[in-house]
C-alpha positions as CSV (number, residue, x, y, z in Angstrom):
1,X,-36.5,-15.0,15.6
2,X,-33.0,-13.7,15.1
3,X,-31.9,-11.8,12.0
4,X,-29.4,-14.6,11.3
5,X,-31.9,-17.5,11.5
6,X,-34.3,-15.5,9.4
7,X,-31.6,-15.1,6.8
8,X,-30.9,-18.9,6.8
9,X,-34.7,-19.6,6.3
10,X,-34.9,-17.2,3.4
11,X,-31.9,-18.7,1.7
12,X,-33.4,-22.2,2.2
13,X,-36.7,-21.1,0.7
14,X,-35.3,-19.4,-2.3
15,X,-37.0,-20.5,-5.6
16,X,-35.3,-20.8,-9.0
17,X,-35.1,-17.3,-10.6
18,X,-34.7,-15.5,-7.3
19,X,-30.9,-15.5,-7.0
20,X,-30.6,-11.8,-6.5
21,X,-33.0,-12.0,-3.6
22,X,-30.5,-14.2,-1.8
23,X,-27.8,-11.5,-1.7
24,X,-29.0,-9.5,1.3
25,X,-29.4,-12.7,3.3
26,X,-26.0,-14.0,2.3
27,X,-24.6,-10.7,3.4
28,X,-26.2,-11.2,6.8
29,X,-24.5,-14.6,7.1
30,X,-21.1,-13.0,6.6
31,X,-21.9,-10.2,9.0
32,X,-22.6,-12.9,11.6
33,X,-19.0,-14.0,11.0
34,X,-17.8,-10.5,12.1
35,X,-17.3,-8.9,8.7
36,X,-18.2,-5.2,8.4
37,X,-21.0,-4.5,6.0
38,X,-18.8,-2.0,4.1
39,X,-16.3,-4.7,3.3
40,X,-19.0,-7.1,1.9
41,X,-19.5,-6.1,-1.7
42,X,-22.4,-7.4,-3.7
43,X,-22.5,-7.6,-7.5
44,X,-19.6,-5.1,-7.8
45,X,-16.7,-5.1,-10.2
46,X,-13.6,-6.5,-8.5
47,X,-10.5,-4.4,-8.0
48,X,-8.5,-6.9,-9.8
49,X,-10.5,-6.1,-13.0
50,X,-11.5,-9.8,-13.5
51,X,-15.2,-9.1,-13.7
52,X,-18.2,-8.9,-11.3
53,X,-18.6,-11.8,-8.8
54,X,-21.8,-12.3,-7.0
55,X,-20.2,-11.2,-3.7
56,X,-16.7,-10.8,-2.3
57,X,-15.3,-9.7,1.0
58,X,-12.5,-7.2,1.4
59,X,-9.8,-7.6,4.0
60,X,-6.5,-5.8,4.8
61,X,-3.1,-7.3,4.4
62,X,-2.0,-4.3,6.6
63,X,0.2,-2.9,3.8
64,X,0.0,0.7,2.7
65,X,0.6,1.9,-0.8
66,X,1.3,5.6,-1.1
67,X,0.2,6.0,2.5
68,X,-3.2,4.3,1.9
69,X,-4.0,0.9,3.3
70,X,-4.8,-1.5,0.5
71,X,-7.9,-3.7,0.8
72,X,-7.8,-7.0,-1.1
73,X,-10.4,-9.5,-2.3
74,X,-9.9,-12.1,0.5
75,X,-13.1,-14.2,-0.2
76,X,-15.0,-14.7,-3.4
77,X,-18.6,-16.0,-3.2
78,X,-20.7,-17.6,-5.9
79,X,-24.5,-17.8,-5.3
80,X,-26.9,-20.1,-7.1
81,X,-30.7,-20.3,-6.6
82,X,-30.9,-24.0,-7.8
83,X,-31.2,-26.4,-4.8
84,X,-28.3,-28.8,-4.7
85,X,-26.3,-26.7,-7.2
86,X,-23.1,-27.4,-5.2
87,X,-23.8,-30.7,-3.3
88,X,-21.7,-32.9,-5.6
89,X,-18.1,-32.6,-6.6
90,X,-18.7,-32.5,-10.4
91,X,-21.2,-29.6,-10.0
92,X,-18.7,-27.7,-7.8
93,X,-15.9,-28.2,-10.3
94,X,-18.0,-27.0,-13.2
95,X,-18.9,-23.7,-11.5
96,X,-15.5,-23.3,-10.0
97,X,-13.7,-23.6,-13.3
98,X,-16.0,-20.9,-14.7
99,X,-15.7,-18.5,-11.8
100,X,-12.1,-18.9,-10.9
101,X,-11.3,-15.8,-12.9
102,X,-12.6,-13.8,-10.0
103,X,-9.9,-15.1,-7.7
104,X,-7.1,-12.6,-7.1
105,X,-3.6,-12.8,-5.5
106,X,-4.9,-12.4,-2.0
107,X,-8.0,-14.5,-2.2
108,X,-7.9,-17.3,0.4
109,X,-11.4,-18.8,0.0
110,X,-13.9,-19.5,-2.7
111,X,-17.4,-19.9,-1.1
112,X,-20.4,-21.5,-2.9
113,X,-23.9,-21.0,-1.6
114,X,-27.2,-22.6,-2.8
115,X,-30.5,-23.1,-0.9
116,X,-29.2,-26.4,0.4
117,X,-25.7,-25.7,1.6
118,X,-22.6,-23.5,2.0
119,X,-19.3,-24.8,0.7
120,X,-16.0,-23.3,1.9
121,X,-13.0,-24.1,-0.4
122,X,-9.5,-23.0,0.8
123,X,-7.4,-22.0,-2.2
124,X,-3.8,-20.9,-2.9
125,X,-4.4,-19.4,-6.3
126,X,-6.8,-19.9,-9.1
127,X,-3.9,-21.5,-11.1
128,X,-3.1,-24.3,-8.7
129,X,-3.3,-27.7,-10.4
130,X,-5.6,-29.6,-8.2
131,X,-8.1,-28.9,-5.5
132,X,-8.5,-31.6,-2.9
133,X,-12.2,-32.3,-2.6
134,X,-11.7,-33.5,1.0
135,X,-10.6,-29.9,2.0
136,X,-14.0,-28.5,1.0
137,X,-16.1,-27.7,4.1
138,X,-19.8,-28.5,3.5
139,X,-22.3,-26.9,5.9
140,X,-26.0,-27.7,5.3
141,X,-28.5,-25.0,6.0
142,X,-30.8,-27.5,7.7
143,X,-28.0,-28.2,10.3
144,X,-27.5,-24.4,10.8
145,X,-31.2,-23.8,11.4
146,X,-31.4,-26.7,13.8
147,X,-28.2,-25.9,15.8
148,X,-28.1,-22.1,15.7
149,X,-25.7,-19.2,15.1
150,X,-22.9,-20.3,17.4
151,X,-22.8,-23.7,15.9
152,X,-22.5,-22.2,12.4
153,X,-19.7,-19.8,13.5
154,X,-17.8,-22.7,15.0
155,X,-18.0,-24.7,11.8
156,X,-17.3,-21.7,9.5
157,X,-14.4,-20.3,11.6
158,X,-12.0,-20.4,8.6
159,X,-13.9,-17.5,7.1
160,X,-14.4,-15.6,10.3
161,X,-13.1,-12.0,10.3
162,X,-10.5,-13.0,12.9
163,X,-8.8,-15.2,10.2
164,X,-9.1,-12.7,7.4
165,X,-6.4,-10.8,5.6
166,X,-3.0,-10.9,7.2
167,X,-4.3,-13.2,9.9
168,X,-4.9,-15.9,7.3
169,X,-2.3,-16.9,4.6
170,X,0.4,-14.6,6.0
171,X,0.1,-16.2,9.4
172,X,0.4,-19.7,7.8
173,X,3.4,-18.5,5.9
174,X,5.1,-17.4,9.1
175,X,4.3,-20.7,10.8
176,X,6.2,-22.7,8.1
177,X,3.3,-23.7,5.9
178,X,4.5,-26.2,3.2
179,X,1.3,-26.9,1.4
180,X,1.4,-23.8,-0.8
181,X,5.2,-23.6,-1.3
182,X,6.3,-24.1,-4.9
183,X,2.8,-25.5,-5.6
184,X,2.1,-23.6,-8.9
185,X,3.9,-24.9,-11.9
186,X,4.8,-22.4,-14.6
187,X,5.6,-24.8,-17.3
188,X,3.8,-24.1,-20.6
189,X,2.3,-27.2,-22.2
190,X,2.1,-28.0,-25.9
191,X,-0.5,-26.1,-28.0
192,X,-2.3,-29.5,-28.3
193,X,-3.1,-29.6,-24.6
194,X,-6.8,-29.6,-23.7
195,X,-8.6,-26.3,-23.5
196,X,-9.0,-26.4,-19.7
197,X,-5.2,-27.0,-19.3
198,X,-4.4,-24.1,-21.6
199,X,-6.9,-21.9,-19.6
200,X,-5.1,-22.9,-16.4
201,X,-1.8,-21.9,-17.9
202,X,-3.2,-18.6,-18.8
203,X,-4.2,-18.1,-15.2
204,X,-0.6,-19.3,-14.2
205,X,1.0,-16.5,-16.2
206,X,-1.4,-13.9,-15.0
207,X,-1.0,-14.9,-11.4
208,X,2.8,-14.8,-11.7
209,X,2.8,-11.4,-13.3
210,X,0.3,-10.2,-10.8
211,X,2.7,-11.3,-8.0
212,X,5.5,-9.4,-9.7
213,X,3.4,-6.3,-10.2
214,X,2.0,-6.3,-6.6
215,X,5.4,-6.9,-5.1
216,X,6.8,-4.1,-7.1
217,X,4.1,-1.7,-6.1
218,X,4.5,-2.5,-2.4
219,X,8.3,-2.5,-2.4
220,X,8.6,0.8,-4.3
221,X,6.1,2.6,-2.1
222,X,7.6,1.3,1.2
223,X,11.2,1.9,0.1
224,X,10.2,5.6,-0.5
225,X,8.5,5.8,2.9
226,X,11.5,4.3,4.6
227,X,13.9,6.7,2.8
228,X,11.7,9.7,3.6
229,X,11.7,8.5,7.2
230,X,15.5,8.7,7.2
231,X,15.7,12.1,5.5
232,X,16.2,14.0,8.8
233,X,19.1,11.7,9.7
234,X,20.5,12.2,6.2
235,X,20.2,15.9,6.3
236,X,21.6,16.1,9.9
237,X,24.8,14.3,8.8
238,X,25.0,16.5,5.7
239,X,24.8,19.6,7.9
240,X,27.4,18.3,10.3
241,X,29.9,17.7,7.5
242,X,29.1,21.1,6.0
243,X,29.9,22.7,9.3
244,X,33.1,20.7,9.6
245,X,34.0,21.9,6.1
246,X,33.4,25.5,6.9
247,X,35.6,25.2,10.1
248,X,38.4,23.1,8.6
249,X,38.3,23.6,4.9
250,X,35.9,22.3,2.2
251,X,38.7,20.1,0.9
252,X,38.5,17.7,3.9
253,X,39.2,14.0,3.4
254,X,36.6,11.5,4.5
255,X,36.8,7.7,4.4
256,X,34.3,5.5,6.0
257,X,36.0,2.1,6.0
258,X,38.2,2.4,7.9
259,X,36.9,5.7,9.3
260,X,39.2,8.7,8.5
261,X,38.3,12.4,8.6
262,X,40.8,15.2,8.4
263,X,40.4,18.9,7.6
264,X,42.3,20.6,4.8
265,X,44.0,23.2,6.9
266,X,45.1,22.8,10.5
267,X,47.1,24.8,13.0
268,X,48.4,23.9,16.4
269,X,45.6,26.0,18.0
270,X,42.8,24.2,16.2
271,X,44.2,20.6,16.2
272,X,42.7,19.6,19.5
273,X,39.3,21.0,18.6
274,X,39.5,19.3,15.2
275,X,40.2,15.9,16.8
276,X,37.3,16.4,19.2
277,X,35.0,17.3,16.3
278,X,36.1,14.3,14.3
279,X,35.3,12.0,17.2
280,X,31.8,13.5,17.6
281,X,31.2,12.9,13.9
282,X,32.6,9.4,14.0
283,X,30.1,8.6,16.9
284,X,27.2,10.1,15.0
285,X,28.0,8.2,11.8
286,X,28.5,4.8,13.6
287,X,25.2,5.0,15.5
288,X,24.0,3.3,12.3
289,X,26.8,2.6,9.8
290,X,24.3,1.8,6.9
291,X,22.7,5.2,7.3
292,X,26.1,6.8,7.5
293,X,27.1,5.2,4.2
294,X,23.7,6.2,2.8
295,X,24.0,9.9,3.8
296,X,27.7,10.4,3.1
297,X,28.6,8.0,0.3
298,X,25.8,6.2,-1.5
299,X,23.2,9.0,-1.9
300,X,25.8,11.6,-2.9
301,X,27.3,9.2,-5.5
302,X,23.8,8.5,-6.8
303,X,22.9,12.2,-7.1
304,X,26.2,12.8,-8.9
305,X,25.4,10.0,-11.3
306,X,21.8,10.9,-12.1
307,X,21.9,14.7,-11.7
308,X,18.7,16.3,-10.6
309,X,15.7,14.3,-11.8
310,X,12.6,16.5,-12.1
311,X,9.1,16.0,-13.4
312,X,6.5,18.8,-13.3
313,X,9.0,20.8,-11.2
314,X,9.1,18.1,-8.6
315,X,12.5,16.7,-7.5
316,X,12.3,12.9,-8.1
317,X,15.8,12.0,-6.9
318,X,14.6,10.2,-3.7
319,X,11.8,8.5,-5.6
320,X,14.2,7.2,-8.3
321,X,16.6,6.0,-5.6
322,X,13.8,4.2,-3.7
323,X,12.5,2.7,-7.0
324,X,15.8,1.3,-8.0
325,X,16.2,-0.1,-4.4
326,X,12.8,-1.8,-4.6
327,X,13.5,-3.3,-8.0
328,X,16.8,-4.7,-6.9
329,X,15.2,-6.3,-3.8
330,X,12.6,-8.0,-6.1
331,X,15.2,-9.1,-8.7
332,X,17.3,-10.6,-6.0
333,X,14.3,-12.4,-4.4
334,X,13.4,-13.9,-7.7
335,X,17.0,-15.2,-8.1
336,X,17.0,-16.6,-4.6
337,X,13.7,-18.4,-5.3
338,X,15.4,-19.9,-8.4
339,X,18.3,-21.0,-6.1
340,X,16.0,-22.6,-3.6
341,X,13.8,-24.5,-6.0
342,X,16.8,-25.7,-8.0
343,X,18.5,-27.0,-4.9
344,X,21.5,-24.7,-4.7
345,X,20.9,-24.4,-0.9
346,X,20.5,-28.1,-0.5
347,X,17.3,-29.1,1.2
348,X,16.9,-25.8,3.0
349,X,14.8,-22.9,2.0
350,X,15.7,-19.5,3.4
351,X,13.0,-17.1,2.2
352,X,10.0,-19.4,2.6
353,X,8.7,-22.1,4.9
354,X,11.7,-23.4,6.9
355,X,13.7,-20.2,6.8
356,X,10.9,-17.9,7.5
357,X,9.6,-20.0,10.3
358,X,13.1,-20.1,11.9
359,X,13.4,-16.4,11.5
360,X,10.2,-15.6,13.5
361,X,11.7,-16.4,16.9
362,X,14.7,-14.1,16.3
363,X,12.4,-11.5,14.8
364,X,10.0,-11.4,17.7
365,X,12.6,-11.5,20.4
366,X,15.0,-8.9,18.9
367,X,12.4,-6.8,17.1
368,X,14.0,-7.4,13.7
369,X,12.9,-6.3,10.3
370,X,12.8,-8.6,7.2
371,X,15.7,-6.6,5.9
372,X,17.8,-8.6,8.5
373,X,16.6,-11.9,6.9
374,X,17.5,-10.6,3.4
375,X,21.0,-9.6,4.5
376,X,21.7,-13.0,6.0
377,X,20.4,-14.8,2.9
378,X,22.4,-12.4,0.6
379,X,25.5,-13.4,2.6
380,X,24.7,-17.1,2.1
381,X,24.1,-16.6,-1.6
382,X,27.4,-14.9,-2.2
383,X,29.0,-18.3,-2.2
384,X,26.9,-19.2,-5.3
385,X,27.4,-16.0,-7.2
386,X,29.2,-13.2,-5.4
387,X,28.7,-10.2,-7.7
388,X,24.9,-9.8,-7.5
389,X,24.8,-10.1,-3.7
390,X,27.7,-8.0,-2.8
391,X,26.9,-4.8,-0.9
392,X,26.1,-1.8,-3.1
393,X,24.5,1.7,-2.7
394,X,21.0,0.3,-2.9
395,X,21.6,-1.8,0.2
396,X,20.9,1.1,2.6
397,X,17.7,-0.8,3.6
398,X,19.8,-2.8,6.1
399,X,20.0,0.3,8.2
400,X,16.2,0.7,8.6
401,X,13.5,-1.1,10.6
402,X,10.6,0.5,8.8
403,X,7.6,-1.6,9.5
404,X,6.0,-1.1,6.1
405,X,9.2,-2.1,4.2
406,X,9.5,-5.2,6.4
407,X,5.9,-6.2,5.6
408,X,6.3,-5.5,1.9
409,X,9.3,-7.8,1.8
410,X,7.4,-10.5,3.8
411,X,4.4,-10.3,1.5
412,X,6.6,-10.4,-1.6
413,X,8.3,-13.5,-0.2
414,X,4.9,-15.1,0.4
415,X,3.5,-14.4,-3.0
416,X,6.6,-15.6,-4.9
417,X,7.0,-18.7,-2.6
418,X,3.9,-20.2,-4.3
419,X,5.5,-20.7,-7.7
420,X,7.7,-23.6,-8.6
421,X,10.8,-21.9,-10.1
422,X,12.1,-25.1,-11.5
423,X,9.3,-24.8,-14.0
424,X,10.0,-21.3,-15.2
425,X,10.8,-22.0,-18.9
426,X,10.1,-20.7,-22.3
427,X,9.3,-17.0,-22.7
428,X,7.7,-16.3,-19.3
429,X,10.7,-14.2,-18.3
430,X,10.8,-12.2,-21.6
431,X,10.6,-8.5,-20.8
432,X,9.9,-9.2,-17.1
433,X,11.5,-5.9,-16.2
434,X,8.5,-4.2,-17.8
435,X,6.6,-5.7,-14.9
436,X,8.8,-3.8,-12.4
437,X,7.8,-0.3,-13.5
438,X,4.8,1.2,-15.3
439,X,5.4,3.0,-18.6
440,X,4.3,6.4,-17.1
441,X,6.6,6.0,-14.1
442,X,9.5,4.9,-16.3
443,X,9.0,8.0,-18.5
444,X,9.0,10.3,-15.4
445,X,12.3,8.7,-14.4
446,X,13.8,9.2,-17.8
447,X,14.0,5.4,-18.3
448,X,13.5,3.9,-21.8
449,X,13.7,0.2,-22.5
450,X,13.6,-1.7,-25.7
451,X,10.8,-4.3,-26.2
452,X,12.4,-7.8,-26.6
453,X,10.6,-8.2,-29.9
454,X,12.5,-5.2,-31.3
455,X,15.8,-6.5,-29.9
456,X,15.2,-9.9,-31.6
457,X,14.4,-8.1,-34.9
458,X,17.7,-6.2,-34.8
459,X,19.7,-9.3,-33.9
460,X,18.2,-11.2,-36.8
461,X,19.1,-8.4,-39.2
462,X,22.8,-8.5,-38.4
463,X,23.2,-12.3,-38.8
464,X,25.2,-13.2,-35.7
465,X,26.4,-16.7,-35.0
466,X,28.0,-18.7,-32.1
467,X,31.4,-17.1,-32.8
468,X,30.2,-13.5,-33.0
469,X,31.5,-11.1,-30.3
470,X,28.7,-8.7,-29.1
471,X,28.8,-5.6,-27.0
472,X,26.0,-3.4,-25.5
473,X,27.6,-0.3,-24.0
474,X,24.4,1.0,-22.3
475,X,22.7,-2.3,-21.4
476,X,19.9,-1.0,-19.2
477,X,18.0,-4.1,-17.9
478,X,19.9,-6.4,-20.2
479,X,17.4,-6.9,-23.1
480,X,20.1,-7.1,-25.8
481,X,22.6,-9.4,-24.0
482,X,19.7,-11.7,-23.0
483,X,18.3,-11.9,-26.5
484,X,21.7,-12.6,-28.0
485,X,22.3,-15.4,-25.4
486,X,18.8,-16.8,-26.1
487,X,19.4,-16.9,-29.9
488,X,22.8,-18.6,-29.7
489,X,22.4,-20.8,-26.7
490,X,19.3,-20.3,-24.5
491,X,16.7,-22.1,-26.6
492,X,19.1,-25.1,-27.0
493,X,19.8,-25.2,-23.3
494,X,16.1,-24.9,-22.3
495,X,15.3,-27.9,-24.6
496,X,17.9,-30.0,-22.9
497,X,20.3,-30.2,-25.8
498,X,22.8,-27.5,-24.9
499,X,25.4,-27.9,-22.2
500,X,27.6,-25.9,-19.9
501,X,30.4,-25.4,-22.4
502,X,28.0,-23.9,-24.9
503,X,26.7,-21.4,-22.3
504,X,30.2,-20.5,-21.1
505,X,31.6,-20.0,-24.7
506,X,28.5,-17.9,-25.6
507,X,28.9,-15.7,-22.5
508,X,32.6,-15.2,-23.2
509,X,31.5,-13.4,-26.4
510,X,28.9,-11.2,-24.8
511,X,29.9,-8.0,-23.1
512,X,27.8,-5.2,-21.5
513,X,28.2,-2.1,-19.4
514,X,26.0,0.5,-17.8
515,X,26.7,3.6,-15.8
516,X,23.8,2.6,-13.5
517,X,24.9,-0.2,-11.2
518,X,21.3,-1.4,-10.7
519,X,20.9,-1.8,-14.5
520,X,24.2,-3.8,-14.7
521,X,23.1,-5.9,-11.7
522,X,19.7,-6.7,-13.3
523,X,21.4,-7.7,-16.5
524,X,23.6,-10.2,-14.6
525,X,20.6,-11.5,-12.6
526,X,18.5,-12.1,-15.7
527,X,21.5,-13.9,-17.5
528,X,21.8,-16.1,-14.4
529,X,18.1,-17.0,-14.6
530,X,18.7,-18.4,-18.1
531,X,21.6,-20.6,-16.9
532,X,19.6,-22.4,-14.2
533,X,18.5,-25.4,-16.4
534,X,22.2,-26.4,-16.2
535,X,22.0,-26.7,-12.4
536,X,23.9,-30.0,-12.1
537,X,26.9,-28.7,-13.9
538,X,26.6,-25.3,-12.2
539,X,26.7,-27.0,-8.9
540,X,30.1,-28.6,-9.7
541,X,31.7,-26.0,-12.0
542,X,30.1,-22.8,-10.7
543,X,28.5,-20.1,-12.8
544,X,30.4,-18.9,-15.9
545,X,32.0,-15.5,-15.7
546,X,29.7,-12.7,-16.9
547,X,31.3,-9.8,-18.7
548,X,29.1,-7.1,-17.4
549,X,30.7,-3.9,-15.9
550,X,29.1,-1.0,-14.1
551,X,29.5,2.6,-12.9
552,X,31.6,3.4,-16.0
553,X,30.6,6.0,-18.6
554,X,31.0,4.1,-21.9
555,X,31.7,7.4,-23.6
556,X,35.0,7.8,-21.7
557,X,37.8,5.7,-23.2
558,X,39.2,3.1,-20.8
559,X,42.7,4.5,-20.9
560,X,41.7,7.2,-18.4
561,X,42.1,4.9,-15.3
562,X,39.2,2.5,-14.9
563,X,38.7,-0.9,-13.3
564,X,40.0,-4.0,-15.1
565,X,36.8,-5.5,-16.4
566,X,35.6,-2.4,-18.1
567,X,39.1,-1.8,-19.5
568,X,39.0,-5.3,-20.9
569,X,35.5,-4.8,-22.4
570,X,36.2,-1.4,-23.7
571,X,39.5,-2.3,-25.6
572,X,38.0,-5.4,-27.2
573,X,36.8,-5.5,-30.8
574,X,33.3,-6.7,-31.7
575,X,31.4,-8.2,-34.6
576,X,28.4,-6.2,-33.5
577,X,27.6,-3.4,-31.1
578,X,23.9,-3.4,-30.1
579,X,21.7,-1.3,-27.9
580,X,19.5,1.5,-27.0
581,X,21.9,4.3,-26.0
582,X,20.8,7.2,-23.8
583,X,19.4,10.2,-25.7
584,X,19.6,13.1,-23.2
585,X,18.9,10.9,-20.2
586,X,19.0,12.7,-16.8
587,X,21.6,10.3,-15.3
588,X,24.2,11.6,-17.8
589,X,23.0,15.0,-18.9
590,X,24.7,16.9,-16.0
591,X,28.0,15.1,-16.3
592,X,30.8,16.8,-18.2
593,X,33.2,14.6,-20.2
594,X,36.8,14.9,-19.1
595,X,39.0,17.0,-21.3
596,X,40.8,14.0,-22.7
597,X,37.5,12.4,-23.7
598,X,36.3,15.6,-25.3
599,X,39.4,15.7,-27.4
600,X,38.6,12.2,-28.6
601,X,35.3,13.3,-30.1
602,X,36.5,16.8,-31.3
603,X,38.5,15.2,-34.1
604,X,35.4,14.5,-36.1
605,X,32.2,15.7,-34.3
606,X,31.2,18.0,-31.5
607,X,30.8,16.5,-27.9
608,X,27.2,17.6,-27.5
609,X,24.5,16.5,-25.2
610,X,23.0,14.4,-28.0
611,X,24.6,11.5,-26.2
612,X,23.4,8.9,-28.8
613,X,25.6,10.6,-31.4
614,X,28.6,10.1,-29.2
615,X,27.7,6.4,-28.7
616,X,27.4,5.9,-32.5
617,X,30.8,7.5,-33.0
618,X,32.5,5.6,-30.3
619,X,30.9,2.3,-31.4
620,X,32.1,2.6,-35.0
621,X,35.5,4.1,-34.2
622,X,36.5,2.1,-31.1
623,X,34.4,-1.1,-30.6
624,X,33.3,-2.4,-34.0
625,X,35.8,-4.5,-35.9
626,X,37.3,-2.5,-38.9
627,X,37.3,-3.3,-42.6
628,X,33.7,-4.2,-43.0
629,X,33.7,-6.9,-40.2
630,X,31.9,-4.8,-37.6
631,X,28.2,-3.7,-37.5
632,X,26.3,-1.2,-35.3
633,X,22.6,-1.6,-34.6
634,X,21.2,1.1,-32.3
635,X,17.7,2.4,-31.3
636,X,18.1,6.2,-31.7
637,X,15.8,9.2,-32.2
638,X,14.8,10.2,-35.7
639,X,16.6,13.5,-35.1
640,X,19.8,11.7,-36.1
641,X,18.6,12.2,-39.7
642,X,17.6,15.8,-39.7
643,X,18.9,17.7,-36.7
644,X,21.6,20.3,-37.6
645,X,23.7,19.4,-34.5
646,X,24.1,15.9,-35.9
647,X,25.3,16.9,-39.3
648,X,29.1,16.3,-38.6
649,X,28.2,12.7,-37.7
650,X,26.0,12.2,-40.8
651,X,28.9,13.4,-43.0
652,X,30.9,10.4,-41.9
653,X,28.4,8.2,-43.6
654,X,28.4,10.0,-47.0
655,X,29.8,8.4,-50.1
656,X,33.5,7.6,-49.7
657,X,33.4,8.6,-46.1
658,X,34.4,6.3,-43.2
659,X,31.3,4.2,-42.5
660,X,28.3,2.9,-44.4
661,X,24.6,3.0,-43.5
662,X,22.9,-0.4,-44.1
663,X,19.4,0.2,-42.9
664,X,17.1,2.7,-41.1
665,X,13.8,1.2,-39.8
666,X,10.7,2.9,-38.3
667,X,10.2,1.0,-35.0
668,X,6.4,1.3,-35.3
669,X,6.6,-0.7,-38.5
670,X,7.9,-3.8,-36.7
671,X,6.3,-3.5,-33.2
672,X,2.8,-3.1,-31.8
673,X,4.2,-1.0,-28.9
674,X,3.3,2.6,-28.6
675,X,6.5,4.7,-28.5
676,X,7.1,8.2,-27.2
677,X,6.3,10.6,-30.0
678,X,8.7,13.2,-28.7
679,X,11.5,10.7,-29.3
680,X,10.2,9.0,-32.4
681,X,12.8,6.2,-32.3
682,X,14.2,4.4,-35.3
683,X,16.5,1.4,-35.7
684,X,19.8,2.5,-37.2
685,X,22.2,-0.2,-38.6
686,X,25.6,0.7,-40.1
687,X,28.9,-1.0,-40.9
688,X,32.5,-0.2,-40.9
689,X,33.6,0.1,-44.6
690,X,35.8,-2.3,-46.4
């Protein structure tokens, strides 16, 4: 008798109380389907942290995270020793509702085994609303014993190793599967909903956040791999330009669009060689224009903006650049999914089913990366809202065909295609940027973001209304502008009472800026998310203008030659200036203020590297309305109150001085978040004096 048939007999003969005795035989059944013994885990804690299923099978989605191939829980199996435990639909549903917690993002099948039968249930996610009983495959052990191993394999082919991992759901996604597209509703029901409905919505949120986290992890790792792969090309172009500079003067002029390169000093004798060298460099650059821009324009500008970012003596500049690139890809994908599900592209979908299926033929024939698909869809989306899809420094990915980056994009598209973005309402987007980067990684990068609950507290304390003009001069991911919009208009719009005019008038009064173009971009994207309930009016009137500027140092007054939007924002007067300004953040610490800007601060304080003190001074002097009409509310370090270098600023708040302190609040007193003890942040609220 074969080992397989012996395993079937032992499963059939299991008596109540002998469930654990079934596990080795169940494992033999899965080995007969081609699965490696090392990938069949019995009574082991799942990697997703959801508990200990009876058995699950690991499979690879072929993606590497930090150069290590990730294995995922492709199949979850529940075993019962009671005969007929799974033979009826009600029995299956009871067990499934209890054990669905073991299902992770990559789980494709939930298998139920008792001494009578084996049930194969195809699933999308644990949070899908309904499971069609007719899709359950029921295989009786008596039939297996009678017909043999090959018969069983033929009837259980769905869970064969050949259909596992990337050969399963990803293959269906590429082929234009519509069953799973937008199948998971994210709407949150009323508290009075039945317990099982509330439980499903808990799964919905967790699945959505899991998709965000996993996509983030994949994209960040693969962007860094792709960037490191390009490092030799980047360094080669840098070396070529350095040699050109040494030959023809370091003050050479370089323009990429249109291409122009000319040395600083030329003579008749060197002119011919100069022109030949220029042509060689032009050819080298335009082998791949995106990499040329990356090496000679985008990466140098990024390094200039952030300075040298180090952690434990390791240069993190490339890692930070890759991280911001990945986060922008994900933020744009989320916005595109909103556009698709709200009908902004008509009946077509570009980054799931129809669009992905159509892309496959071109991809296979021309050996294209999914970065090509993103570029084409970005160009399409520019007609809806140009600013957030226009080319920027983080779009260097269009010059790479890195396989892991392409796969990371494809998997992210697949995971996010499952959610119905028409149903993203309520607070499910609150603080979503926190899902893009872990706290430890953010700290390493010098990034600090305010919890939305703290922003809401600050907004409530300053009593803003629909007519209030608000400015955040260092907006980060947009927490303060978003929470201001939500307070004045967002909740009303979500409930169906507010209209386009309310949104437009509210946005006219909200301004933001950040030196980091990614942060400014993310602020705009998140504001756009909150406008999508107005899709009918947006389709006819377009999106309202967003007053969010980028790449400008808010500490430098606008009179020193800046773009029009920042000049408009900077010269305006506001009822309140809110935010979490940089302390001594790496992206600004190495930048010297121009002499004219230093003179602006020297009148009252010292232009030090305690950047938050300069932001406080600028806010109250330049942006807040005078005569008691303007208020400042910032998150700042406690050192404002006791550091000697900050004493000139503190003097301006003393009795009969220029400004008045209204309130100082320990953030830990109003939030359950754990804050960096080295910073010890406080909320500082002050007014211009009457």
